[in-house]
C-alpha positions in Angstrom: 0.0 0.0 0.0 2.9 2.4 0.7 4.3 1.7 -2.7 0.9 2.5 -4.3 0.6 5.7 -2.3 4.1 6.7 -3.4 3.2 6.1 -7.0 0.1 8.2 -6.6 2.0 11.1 -5.0 4.7 11.0 -7.8 2.1 10.9 -10.5 0.0 13.6 -9.0 3.0 15.8 -8.8 3.9 15.0 -12.4 0.4 15.8 -13.6 -0.2 19.0 -11.5 1.0 21.4 -14.2 -1.5 20.1 -16.7 -4.2 20.2 -14.1 -3.3 23.7 -13.1 -3.2 24.9 -16.7 -6.8 24.0 -17.4 -8.9 24.8 -14.3 -12.0 26.9 -15.1 -10.4 30.1 -14.1 -8.2 29.7 -17.2 -10.6 28.0 -19.6 -13.9 29.8 -19.0 -13.1 32.9 -21.1 -14.5 33.8 -24.5 -11.3 34.2 -26.5 -11.2 36.1 -29.7 -9.3 33.7 -32.0 -10.2 35.2 -35.4 -9.5 38.9 -35.0 -13.2 39.7 -34.7 -14.3 43.2 -34.0 -17.2 44.7 -32.2 -18.5 48.3 -31.5 -16.7 50.9 -33.6 -14.4 48.2 -35.1 -12.7 47.6 -31.7 -11.3 44.1 -31.2 -14.0 42.2 -29.2 -14.1 39.7 -26.3 -10.9 38.4 -24.6 -7.7 39.1 -26.4 -5.4 36.9 -24.4 -5.4 34.7 -21.3 -2.1 34.2 -19.4 -1.5 32.3 -16.2 0.9 31.3 -13.5 0.5 28.9 -10.7 -1.3 31.5 -8.7 -2.9 34.0 -11.0 -4.7 34.3 -14.4 -4.4 37.5 -16.4 -7.3 38.5 -18.7 -6.5 41.0 -21.4 -9.6 42.6 -22.9 -10.9 45.7 -24.6 -14.2 45.7 -22.6 -16.1 45.4 -25.9 -18.3 42.3 -26.5 -18.6 40.3 -29.7 -22.4 41.0 -29.9 -24.1 44.2 -31.1 -24.5 46.9 -28.5 -26.2 50.3 -28.4 -27.9 52.6 -28.8 -28.0 54.3 -25.4 -30.9 56.6 -25.1 -30.7 59.6 -22.7 -26.9 59.6 -22.7 -24.7 62.3 -24.1 -23.7 61.6 -27.7 -20.0 61.7 -26.7 -20.5 59.0 -24.0 -19.7 55.9 -26.0 -17.6 52.7 -25.4 -13.9 52.8 -25.9 -11.1 50.3 -25.8 -10.1 50.1 -22.1 -7.1 47.8 -22.7 -7.7 46.0 -19.4 -5.4 43.4 -17.9 -7.4 42.0 -15.1 -5.6 39.8 -12.5 -7.7 37.0 -11.0 -6.4 34.7 -8.3 -6.5 31.0 -9.1 -6.7 30.1 -5.4 -9.6 32.1 -3.9 -10.0 32.1 -0.2 -12.9 33.0 2.1 -12.3 36.2 4.0 -12.1 35.4 7.7 -11.9 39.1 8.7 -13.7 42.2 7.9 -15.5 41.8 4.5 -14.2 44.0 1.6 -16.9 46.5 0.6 -17.8 46.4 -3.0 -17.4 50.0 -4.2 -18.4 51.7 -7.3 -17.1 50.8 -10.7 -16.1 47.3 -11.8 -16.3 44.5 -9.3 -15.5 41.6 -11.6 -15.3 40.8 -15.3 -17.7 38.9 -17.5 -16.3 36.0 -19.5 -16.2 38.2 -22.7 -14.1 40.9 -21.0 -16.9 43.3 -20.3 -16.9 44.8 -16.8 -19.3 43.8 -14.1 -20.7 46.7 -12.1 -22.7 46.2 -8.9 -26.2 47.6 -8.1 -25.3 51.1 -7.3 -24.6 54.1 -9.5 -22.2 56.9 -8.7 -24.6 59.0 -6.6 -26.1 59.1 -3.2 -28.8 61.2 -1.6 -27.4 64.7 -0.8 -24.0 63.2 -1.5 -23.9 61.8 2.0 -22.8 58.3 1.0 -25.7 56.8 3.0 -28.7 56.3 0.7 -27.2 55.0 -2.5 -29.2 55.1 -5.8 -30.1 51.8 -7.5 -28.4 51.9 -10.9 -30.9 49.5 -12.4 -33.9 51.7 -11.2 -32.3 55.0 -12.0 -30.3 54.3 -15.2 -32.4 51.6 -16.7 -33.6 54.0 -19.4 -30.1 54.2 -20.8 -29.5 50.5 -21.1 -29.3 48.9 -24.6 -31.0 45.6 -25.5 -28.2 43.7 -23.9 -28.7 45.6 -20.7 -25.4 47.4 -20.8 -24.2 51.0 -21.3 -21.0 53.0 -21.3 -19.7 54.9 -18.2 -18.6 58.5 -18.6 -15.0 57.1 -19.2 -16.2 54.8 -22.0 -16.2 51.6 -20.0 -19.0 49.4 -21.3 -20.6 47.4 -18.5 -23.7 45.8 -17.0 -25.1 46.2 -13.6 -27.3 43.1 -13.9 -27.9 39.9 -15.8 -25.9 40.0 -19.1 -28.7 38.6 -21.3 -26.7 38.5 -24.5 -23.8 36.6 -23.0 -25.7 33.4 -22.3 -29.1 31.8 -22.7 -30.9 33.2 -19.6 -34.2 31.5 -20.7 -32.6 28.0 -20.5 -34.1 26.7 -17.2 -33.4 23.1 -17.8 -29.6 23.2 -17.6 -27.1 24.5 -15.0 -26.0 27.9 -16.2 -22.4 28.3 -17.3 -19.7 30.3 -15.7 -20.2 33.8 -17.1 -17.5 35.7 -15.3 -15.3 36.0 -12.2 -15.5 38.4 -9.3 -12.3 40.1 -8.1 -12.0 37.7 -5.1 -11.5 34.9 -7.6 -14.8 33.2 -7.3 -16.9 32.3 -10.4 -20.1 34.1 -11.4 -22.8 31.9 -12.8 -26.0 32.6 -14.7 -29.4 32.3 -13.1 -29.9 28.5 -12.8 -28.3 25.9 -10.7 -28.9 22.6 -8.9 -31.6 22.8 -6.2 -29.3 21.2 -3.7 -25.9 22.6 -2.8 -24.4 19.1 -3.0 -24.9 19.1 -6.8 -28.1 17.2 -6.9 -31.8 17.9 -7.4 -33.7 19.5 -10.3 -32.4 22.7 -11.9 -34.0 25.8 -10.5 -33.7 29.6 -10.8 -31.7 31.0 -8.0 -33.7 33.2 -5.7 -32.4 36.3 -3.9 -32.7 36.6 -0.1 -33.4 40.3 -0.3 -36.8 42.0 -0.1 -38.2 45.5 -0.1 -38.7 47.0 3.3 -42.4 47.4 2.4 -43.5 48.9 5.7 -41.0 51.7 5.5 -42.5 55.2 5.1 -39.5 57.3 6.2 -35.8 56.8 5.5 -34.3 57.3 9.0 -33.2 53.7 9.6 -30.8 51.6 7.6 -31.4 47.9 7.0 -29.1 46.9 9.8 -31.1 49.0 12.3 -28.8 52.0 12.4 -30.8 55.2 13.0 -29.8 58.1 10.7 -30.8 61.7 11.3 -30.1 65.1 9.8 -28.2 65.1 6.5 -27.8 61.3 6.7 -31.5 60.7 6.6 -33.1 60.0 3.3 -36.2 61.4 1.7 -39.6 60.1 2.7 -41.1 57.3 0.6 -43.2 59.1 -2.0 -43.9 59.3 -5.7 -40.6 61.0 -6.3 -38.6 58.6 -4.2 -40.6 55.3 -4.3 -39.4 52.1 -2.7 -36.6 50.6 -4.7 -35.0 54.0 -5.6 -32.2 53.3 -3.1 -30.2 50.2 -2.3 -31.0 50.7 1.4 -34.7 50.2 0.6 -34.0 46.5 0.6 -33.2 44.2 3.5 -31.4 40.8 3.6 -33.4 38.0 5.2 -31.3 34.9 5.8 -33.0 31.8 4.2 -35.6 33.8 2.3 -34.1 32.6 -1.0 -31.2 30.4 -2.1 -28.4 33.0 -1.8 -26.6 34.8 0.9 -26.0 38.5 1.5 -23.3 38.5 -1.2 -25.8 37.0 -3.7 -24.0 33.7 -3.8 -23.6 30.3 -2.0 -21.2 27.4 -1.5 -22.2 24.6 -3.8 -21.1 21.9 -6.4 -21.4 22.8 -10.0 -20.5 21.1 -13.3 -17.2 22.9 -13.5 -16.4 22.5 -9.7 -17.7 19.0 -8.8 -15.9 19.2 -5.5 -17.7 22.5 -4.6 -16.8 26.2 -4.5 -18.3 29.5 -3.5 -20.2 31.0 -6.5 -22.1 34.2 -7.2 -25.4 34.0 -9.2 -27.6 36.2 -11.3 -31.0 36.8 -9.9 -34.0 37.2 -12.3 -37.7 36.3 -12.1 -39.8 34.0 -14.3 -40.2 36.8 -16.9 -36.4 37.1 -17.0 -36.5 40.5 -15.3 -33.7 41.4 -13.0 -34.3 40.9 -9.3 -32.3 42.8 -6.6 -29.4 42.6 -5.9 -28.9 41.5 -9.5 -25.3 40.3 -9.2 -22.4 40.5 -6.6 -23.6 42.7 -3.8 -22.5 44.7 -0.8 -19.2 42.9 0.2 -17.1 40.2 -1.4 -17.2 36.7 0.0 -13.5 36.2 -0.4 -10.2 38.0 -0.1 -9.5 40.6 -2.7 -6.0 41.3 -4.0 -5.0 44.8 -5.2 -4.8 45.8 -8.8 -8.4 45.6 -10.1 -10.6 47.8 -8.0 -10.9 51.6 -8.0 -11.0 54.2 -10.8 -7.6 53.2 -12.3 -7.9 49.5 -11.5 -7.8 46.7 -14.1 -4.5 47.8 -15.7 -2.1 45.3 -14.0 1.5 44.9 -14.9 2.6 41.2 -15.2 5.7 40.8 -13.1 5.8 37.0 -12.9 6.5 34.2 -15.4 3.3 33.3 -17.2 2.1 30.9 -19.9 -0.3 31.9 -22.6 -3.4 29.8 -22.8 -4.1 28.2 -26.2 -7.5 26.5 -26.4 -6.8 25.1 -29.8 -5.2 21.9 -28.6 -8.0 21.3 -26.1 -10.6 21.7 -28.8 -8.8 19.3 -31.1 -8.4 16.8 -28.3 -12.1 16.9 -27.5 -13.0 16.1 -31.1 -10.8 13.1 -31.2 -10.6 11.0 -28.1 -10.1 10.8 -24.3 -6.5 10.6 -23.2 -6.0 9.1 -19.7 -3.4 8.2 -17.2 -4.2 5.0 -15.3 -1.7 3.8 -12.7 -0.4 1.5 -11.5 -1.1 -1.2 -14.2 -0.8 -4.0 -13.2 -2.8 -2.8 -10.1 -3.4 -4.0 -6.6 -6.3 -2.8 -4.5 -6.3 0.7 -5.9 -5.8 2.4 -9.3 -5.6 6.1 -9.9 -7.3 7.7 -12.9 -6.7 11.0 -14.5 -8.5 12.2 -17.7 -6.4 14.8 -19.5 -8.0 18.1 -20.5 -11.0 17.7 -22.8 -14.0 19.8 -23.5 -16.4 17.3 -22.0 -17.5 16.5 -18.5 -19.5 14.0 -16.3 -18.0 10.7 -17.3 -19.0 7.3 -16.0 -16.3 4.7 -15.3 -17.0 1.0 -15.2 -14.9 -2.1 -14.8 -16.0 -5.2 -16.5 -14.4 -8.7 -16.6 -13.5 -10.7 -19.6 -17.1 -12.1 -19.7 -18.5 -8.5 -19.8 -19.8 -8.6 -16.2 -19.9 -5.3 -14.3 -17.7 -5.4 -11.2 -17.3 -1.6 -10.5 -18.9 1.7 -11.4 -18.2 5.3 -10.5 -20.2 8.2 -11.9 -19.6 12.0 -12.3 -15.9 11.7 -13.2 -14.4 15.0 -14.4 -11.3 15.7 -16.5 -8.2 17.2 -14.8 -8.9 15.6 -11.4 -7.1 12.5 -10.1 -9.5 9.9 -8.7 -8.7 7.0 -6.5 -10.7 3.9 -7.4 -10.9 1.3 -4.6 -10.8 -2.2 -6.2 -10.2 -4.1 -3.0 -13.3 -6.3 -3.6 -12.3 -7.1 -7.2 -10.6 -10.5 -7.8 -7.3 -10.8 -9.6 -7.6 -11.0 -13.4 -7.8 -9.1 -16.6 -10.5 -6.3 -16.8 -11.7 -3.6 -19.2 -11.8 -0.1 -17.8 -14.5 1.8 -19.7 -14.9 5.6 -19.6 -17.8 7.3 -21.3 -20.4 10.0 -21.4 -22.9 11.1 -24.0 -20.2 12.4 -26.3 -17.0 10.3 -25.9 -16.0 6.8 -25.1 -12.7 5.1 -24.2 -11.7 1.6 -23.0 -8.4 0.1 -21.9 -7.3 -3.2 -20.3 -6.3 -3.3 -16.6 -4.5 -6.3 -15.0 -5.3 -6.7 -11.3 -2.9 -8.8 -9.2 -3.5 -9.7 -5.5 
């Protein structure tokens, strides 16, 4: 058993670069591979993905590959420009054990096509007191284009809510894809996920745990109970300032919906079968945005410097990096599954690693020479090393079969006892 464990450790170390190269933080981006252009003939989507063991660098113009505009009620000079962003995303996100990092104005993450993610607030607060913050979706919605985005005064195209043109937000039968990453390194998903956080149950639309403070008539108390008076107080609820005008018109109720105060949860997903923290879009059955729309209030994880603030997103790469090339992965997925199975001959355990392939959720079976099933394991994912316990399997020659709805692979395994 010690020998087998040593083989596993050596193999895992040998395979770790390939595994690291192709985790979702590297592979989930919409790369521009054919010099396509978008608005005003600016190169669109992601221009380049580079990575080290600890970070991934996303070079993007902030212009999507789909059509955008027009933007009613904005100055004619306020149009998208090439932002030449180089975002730096940690590949090893960690929960924040201390004081949560407040999500400020401007970009709080990046969509998978390089467009900036903004949170729910706009740049203004009531009487400029930084207490009652205007809801950007409520106040600026009349400037959004059909893809629900608009340019900031500096030309940074962005969305404050569900990016409807980036993914199929009407597909309620499949788990939504990763559509971006927040600046704490955790993925952002579309609106649909497994009902249960353990990766099981039917697909459902993720529900926010925020609600309007419907009984509020005066704005002298914040959602956390803090009393505000004088200049800090907001206007009374009325036709000019109806409920929903300010972010503080909403309150978080634990357990009201599926998501926490950040608009996320810890769960298993197709890309993270072992589980991760994820943010989700919140929409209703009519596909209308539901507060808080996207990442909200504070980040769940630790946030490294370089991305946030008015000048953020223009990182200088000072470490050795590798440029991600998806071409080899795409060709591999069209041809076959490539595996590492060791040791062979095997004893009580074998270790299985499926090399990077654009396909997921494989089933592994072991059959004897007569075709009888002696072992089965489901939901096997590429780039993860699995330990298969064959202690109950008798010595002999077997067929190891790996398959899903798209691909199939088989090889012989000799078991010795």
